[in-house]
Backbone as numpy.savetxt, mean C-alpha at the origin, in Angstrom:
# Nx Ny Nz CAx CAy CAz Cx Cy Cz
-32.11 13.52 -49.61 -31.88 13.30 -49.57 -32.02 12.59 -48.46
-32.47 11.04 -48.89 -32.87 9.77 -49.09 -31.84 9.99 -47.36
-33.49 9.47 -46.43 -32.91 8.73 -44.86 -32.04 8.30 -44.74
-31.66 6.37 -45.42 -30.12 6.07 -45.20 -29.40 7.17 -44.81
-29.17 8.22 -45.60 -27.90 9.28 -46.02 -27.83 10.24 -44.80
-28.90 10.53 -44.30 -29.33 11.44 -43.43 -29.17 10.84 -42.60
-29.57 10.02 -41.59 -29.39 8.76 -40.70 -28.07 8.87 -40.25
-27.31 8.22 -41.82 -25.76 8.32 -41.31 -24.25 9.49 -40.94
-24.85 10.55 -42.26 -24.77 12.28 -41.11 -24.45 12.27 -39.92
-25.21 11.85 -39.26 -25.95 11.61 -37.51 -25.21 10.97 -37.14
-25.16 9.99 -37.51 -24.42 9.03 -36.65 -22.92 9.01 -36.41
-22.15 9.59 -37.80 -21.05 10.37 -37.84 -20.28 11.08 -36.42
-20.81 12.24 -35.90 -20.45 13.33 -34.87 -20.51 12.18 -34.11
-21.24 11.47 -33.48 -21.35 9.81 -32.96 -20.21 8.81 -32.71
-19.99 8.17 -33.57 -19.62 7.66 -33.36 -17.85 7.56 -33.65
-17.53 9.17 -34.14 -16.13 9.57 -33.46 -16.20 9.94 -32.14
-17.09 10.91 -31.48 -16.85 10.87 -30.33 -16.90 9.68 -29.29
-17.46 9.04 -29.46 -16.93 7.73 -29.76 -15.77 6.94 -29.37
-15.12 6.90 -30.81 -13.94 5.71 -30.50 -13.08 6.72 -29.93
-13.00 8.09 -30.18 -12.08 9.10 -29.80 -12.04 8.93 -27.91
-12.98 8.72 -27.39 -12.52 8.12 -26.15 -12.32 7.19 -25.42
-10.48 8.46 -24.68 -9.48 6.85 -24.56 -10.25 5.96 -23.77
-9.72 4.42 -23.28 -10.07 3.03 -23.06 -9.77 3.50 -21.09
-10.65 3.58 -20.15 -9.99 3.37 -19.10 -9.62 2.23 -18.69
-9.27 2.54 -17.35 -7.94 1.01 -16.98 -9.02 0.86 -15.83
-8.87 -1.25 -16.24 -9.91 -1.65 -15.66 -9.01 -1.82 -14.19
-7.94 -1.99 -14.66 -6.91 -2.34 -13.43 -6.79 -1.44 -12.13
-6.89 -1.43 -11.34 -7.36 -0.70 -10.07 -6.25 -0.14 -9.57
-6.22 0.65 -8.85 -5.04 1.18 -7.82 -4.47 0.40 -7.36
-2.83 0.71 -7.58 -1.88 -0.08 -6.14 -0.91 0.26 -5.46
-0.87 -0.28 -4.34 -0.53 -0.48 -2.44 1.07 0.09 -3.48
1.43 0.13 -4.78 3.05 0.15 -4.51 3.45 2.18 -4.68
4.56 1.80 -4.47 4.87 3.54 -4.03 5.45 3.39 -2.30
6.29 4.43 -2.36 6.16 5.32 -1.11 5.46 6.25 -0.51
5.07 5.51 1.31 4.43 6.11 1.99 5.40 5.83 3.47
4.54 7.59 4.04 4.47 8.01 5.55 3.82 6.71 6.48
4.72 6.46 6.93 3.07 6.07 8.26 3.63 6.26 9.72
2.05 7.13 9.97 1.61 7.38 10.89 1.75 6.58 11.99
1.92 6.43 13.29 1.58 5.93 14.39 0.48 5.74 14.68
-0.18 5.33 15.14 -2.20 4.81 15.20 -2.14 5.01 17.37
-0.38 5.43 18.03 -1.11 5.10 19.46 -0.99 7.32 19.44
-0.19 7.44 18.71 0.24 8.74 19.07 -0.33 9.55 18.36
-0.15 9.66 16.67 -0.65 9.85 16.07 0.49 10.85 15.07
1.85 11.01 15.39 2.93 11.01 14.12 3.72 10.16 13.43
3.84 10.87 12.54 4.97 10.04 12.21 5.86 8.69 12.79
6.00 8.14 12.15 7.21 7.01 12.44 7.90 6.81 11.39
7.91 6.21 9.86 8.84 6.42 9.40 8.40 6.18 7.23
9.58 6.13 6.80 9.60 6.73 5.14 9.12 4.86 4.87
8.41 4.20 4.10 8.92 2.33 3.93 7.86 3.07 2.33
8.92 1.69 1.31 8.50 1.55 0.05 8.04 -0.25 -0.36
6.75 -0.33 -0.34 6.23 -0.53 -1.20 6.46 -1.34 -2.61
7.07 -2.12 -2.65 6.84 -2.91 -3.97 6.24 -4.48 -4.18
6.30 -4.91 -5.53 5.65 -6.25 -6.47 6.56 -6.94 -6.78
6.87 -8.10 -6.07 7.01 -9.36 -5.97 6.78 -10.25 -6.26
6.51 -10.77 -7.64 6.34 -11.71 -7.96 4.15 -11.07 -8.53
3.94 -12.07 -7.35 1.62 -11.55 -7.11 2.05 -11.08 -5.31
3.78 -10.51 -5.04 3.12 -10.58 -3.66 3.85 -8.51 -3.64
3.47 -7.85 -2.33 3.08 -7.15 -1.54 4.73 -7.24 -0.49
5.27 -5.98 -0.95 7.04 -6.27 0.52 6.94 -5.41 0.80
7.41 -4.37 1.68 7.64 -3.56 2.38 9.09 -3.76 2.94
9.92 -2.01 2.66 11.17 -1.97 3.35 10.52 -0.95 3.84
11.61 -0.41 4.94 12.13 0.81 5.38 13.45 1.24 4.99
12.66 2.75 4.68 13.69 3.27 3.93 14.04 4.59 5.69
13.31 5.61 6.09 13.58 5.93 6.65 12.46 5.92 8.50
13.79 6.20 9.29 12.02 6.35 10.51 13.06 8.22 11.49
11.58 7.86 11.54 11.98 9.43 12.72 12.15 9.43 13.85
13.18 9.38 14.82 13.10 9.00 15.75 12.70 9.85 16.92
12.19 9.70 17.89 12.09 10.16 18.64 12.36 10.43 19.63
11.83 11.41 20.86 13.41 11.82 21.84 14.23 11.07 21.78
15.29 11.16 21.94 15.92 9.52 23.27 16.39 7.79 22.99
15.35 8.10 20.87 15.60 7.41 20.28 17.09 6.79 19.35
17.38 6.14 19.26 18.69 5.16 18.60 18.37 5.99 17.69
19.27 7.48 16.27 18.98 7.77 14.89 19.12 6.59 14.36
20.05 5.27 14.71 19.98 4.41 13.45 20.26 2.37 14.30
18.68 2.29 14.79 18.29 1.70 15.71 18.67 -0.04 14.73
18.71 -0.56 15.43 18.72 -2.13 15.03 17.78 -2.54 15.40
16.81 -4.65 15.53 16.20 -5.16 15.62 16.17 -6.22 16.80
16.35 -5.65 17.98 16.43 -6.67 19.00 15.98 -7.48 19.44
14.17 -7.74 19.43 13.92 -8.04 19.30 13.44 -9.05 18.07
13.70 -8.40 17.21 13.90 -9.75 16.30 14.59 -11.09 16.09
13.81 -12.25 15.57 14.25 -13.61 15.80 14.70 -13.89 14.47
15.53 -14.95 14.41 16.28 -15.28 12.97 16.90 -14.52 12.29
16.56 -14.12 11.01 18.12 -13.35 9.81 18.44 -12.30 10.78
16.85 -11.34 11.89 16.61 -10.13 11.24 17.34 -9.49 13.13
17.77 -10.76 13.38 17.92 -10.55 15.01 19.06 -9.48 15.61
19.19 -8.53 15.60 20.41 -7.65 15.43 20.58 -6.80 14.30
19.70 -6.46 13.43 19.26 -5.94 12.13 19.41 -4.89 12.20
20.20 -3.80 11.53 19.23 -2.04 11.28 18.03 -2.18 10.40
17.46 -1.30 11.16 15.13 -1.62 10.88 15.57 -0.84 10.12
16.59 0.30 9.29 16.31 1.18 8.45 17.31 -0.19 7.50
15.95 -0.67 6.22 16.57 -1.27 5.05 15.70 -2.07 5.19
15.38 -2.58 6.15 14.38 -4.00 6.67 13.56 -3.98 5.61
12.81 -5.57 5.70 12.24 -5.86 4.94 11.58 -6.18 5.84
9.80 -4.90 6.13 8.85 -5.21 7.76 7.78 -6.38 7.01
7.01 -5.86 5.79 5.87 -6.69 5.54 6.26 -7.23 4.42
5.36 -8.80 4.43 5.38 -9.28 2.81 4.42 -10.22 3.00
3.85 -11.21 1.22 3.24 -11.72 1.16 1.94 -11.52 1.44
1.82 -9.96 1.07 0.47 -9.93 0.74 0.13 -9.38 -1.13
-1.10 -10.61 -1.06 -2.06 -10.80 -2.03 -3.31 -10.75 -2.32
-3.29 -10.05 -4.00 -4.43 -9.42 -4.43 -5.89 -9.97 -3.75
-6.64 -9.40 -3.93 -7.95 -9.61 -3.33 -8.95 -9.34 -3.73
-9.38 -9.01 -4.97 -9.94 -7.84 -5.51 -9.82 -6.29 -5.48
-9.96 -6.14 -3.83 -9.46 -4.49 -4.10 -8.63 -4.32 -3.10
-8.91 -5.28 -2.49 -7.55 -5.51 -1.31 -6.36 -6.14 -0.97
-5.12 -6.35 -0.17 -4.31 -7.02 -0.01 -5.05 -7.40 1.07
-5.15 -9.41 0.43 -4.41 -9.69 1.68 -3.43 -11.10 2.07
-3.52 -11.72 2.79 -2.61 -13.09 3.82 -1.13 -12.91 3.74
-1.13 -11.72 4.27 0.58 -10.85 5.01 0.96 -10.70 5.57
1.84 -10.72 6.16 2.96 -10.37 7.31 3.49 -9.17 8.00
2.61 -8.49 8.65 4.36 -7.45 9.39 5.14 -8.07 9.93
5.69 -7.09 10.66 6.88 -6.65 11.41 6.29 -5.82 12.11
6.96 -5.44 14.18 6.73 -4.87 13.99 7.65 -5.02 15.16
8.98 -3.81 14.41 10.63 -3.52 14.86 10.55 -3.70 16.20
10.24 -2.57 16.89 9.37 -2.45 18.35 9.84 -3.29 19.09
9.02 -4.66 19.07 8.73 -5.43 19.36 9.54 -6.54 19.12
9.34 -6.98 17.91 10.12 -8.42 16.90 8.72 -9.08 16.93
7.63 -8.49 17.39 6.26 -9.74 17.02 6.22 -9.69 15.36
5.56 -10.35 15.66 5.29 -10.17 13.50 3.47 -10.89 13.79
3.23 -10.01 12.97 1.00 -10.67 12.46 0.28 -10.43 11.87
-0.59 -11.15 10.95 -0.97 -11.47 10.31 -1.23 -9.69 9.60
-1.30 -9.49 8.51 -1.59 -7.93 8.25 -2.18 -7.82 6.46
-3.07 -7.54 6.30 -4.67 -6.72 5.27 -4.41 -5.48 4.85
-4.09 -5.24 4.11 -4.72 -4.13 3.26 -5.67 -2.74 2.02
-5.78 -2.31 2.11 -6.59 -1.55 0.97 -6.30 0.12 1.26
-6.60 0.04 -0.29 -6.44 2.17 -0.28 -7.87 3.07 0.23
-7.55 4.00 0.74 -8.58 4.76 1.08 -8.78 6.51 -0.60
-9.74 7.19 -0.52 -9.16 8.45 -0.23 -8.80 8.77 -1.49
-9.17 7.84 -2.82 -8.15 7.84 -4.08 -7.09 7.44 -5.11
-6.37 6.11 -3.69 -4.92 5.90 -3.53 -4.24 7.04 -2.47
-4.59 7.48 -2.36 -3.51 8.91 -1.50 -3.45 7.99 -0.17
-4.40 7.36 0.52 -4.21 7.20 2.15 -3.79 5.48 1.46
-3.47 4.54 2.57 -3.54 2.66 2.66 -3.25 2.82 4.24
-4.82 2.18 3.94 -5.67 1.57 5.28 -4.56 -0.30 5.54
-3.62 -0.16 6.89 -3.00 -1.57 7.24 -3.26 -1.60 8.53
-3.72 -3.33 8.04 -4.51 -4.14 9.99 -3.61 -4.83 9.79
-2.88 -5.11 11.46 -1.72 -5.93 11.67 -3.35 -6.25 12.66
-2.78 -7.86 12.69 -3.57 -8.73 13.86 -3.95 -10.15 13.94
-3.86 -11.19 15.32 -3.69 -12.49 15.55 -5.38 -12.63 15.49
-4.54 -13.78 14.06 -5.52 -15.32 13.85 -6.89 -14.14 13.35
-7.88 -13.33 13.53 -8.59 -13.12 13.26 -8.84 -11.66 13.06
-9.31 -10.75 11.53 -8.76 -9.21 11.56 -9.55 -8.62 12.89
-11.32 -9.36 13.72 -11.23 -8.19 14.88 -10.89 -7.91 15.88
-9.03 -9.06 16.12 -8.10 -8.42 16.38 -7.36 -7.54 16.46
-6.89 -6.88 16.27 -6.23 -6.08 15.56 -5.57 -4.38 15.83
-4.76 -3.80 14.75 -4.64 -2.33 15.14 -4.65 -2.14 13.16
-4.85 -0.62 13.77 -4.98 -0.70 12.17 -4.18 0.61 11.66
-3.70 1.37 11.20 -2.34 2.24 10.90 -3.28 3.03 9.44
-3.55 4.14 8.94 -2.67 4.94 7.98 -1.91 5.42 7.78
-1.73 4.83 6.57 -0.53 5.11 5.45 -0.63 6.69 4.87
0.05 7.69 4.33 0.37 8.42 3.30 1.18 8.15 2.55
0.43 7.92 1.32 1.12 8.34 0.05 1.84 9.41 0.49
3.60 8.84 -0.28 4.46 10.27 -0.50 4.98 10.22 -1.96
4.86 11.49 -2.13 4.53 12.13 -3.43 5.87 12.03 -4.59
5.67 12.03 -5.82 6.11 11.90 -6.54 6.51 10.40 -7.39
C-alpha cells in the first residue's frame, strides 16, 4: 500500500469526527424569560417578572407580586408620574431600554414602583444564565443597588 493511501485511510476517521461535531453557537445567552426577583434588603421573594426583547432592547414587565403582610394584593403605583400614575403594578413595564454591550445589557431604565423613581439600569447573566445581576443607579454604577434575580424554569 502506498504512503498516500495509508495517509488518506488514517485521515478519514479524523475528518468524519470533525465534520460530525455540531457547531457551537457564538450567540451569548440572553436574559429573555421569566425571573423571580429577590429583595436586596430583606432577601425575600418580591415578584415574578418577564423580560422580552423588543427590537434591539430588553423590556421587563411585572407578572406577579408576593405581597408582604399588610400590603395590598393588587397595588397601584401611587408614587409614579405620568402614564404610570395610579396604574396597577401587575402588568406594568418597569424596565426598558437595555441594550446589549458584549455579554452585558446596559443603558436601560428601571422603575421602583414602591417610590415611583426611575434609575439607570444595567444587567448581566451569571452562573450560566441561571441568575441575572440587575443594578439600578443614579449617574454612575458606583452609586446604586444590585439585585440578583433567579431564572424561573420553563
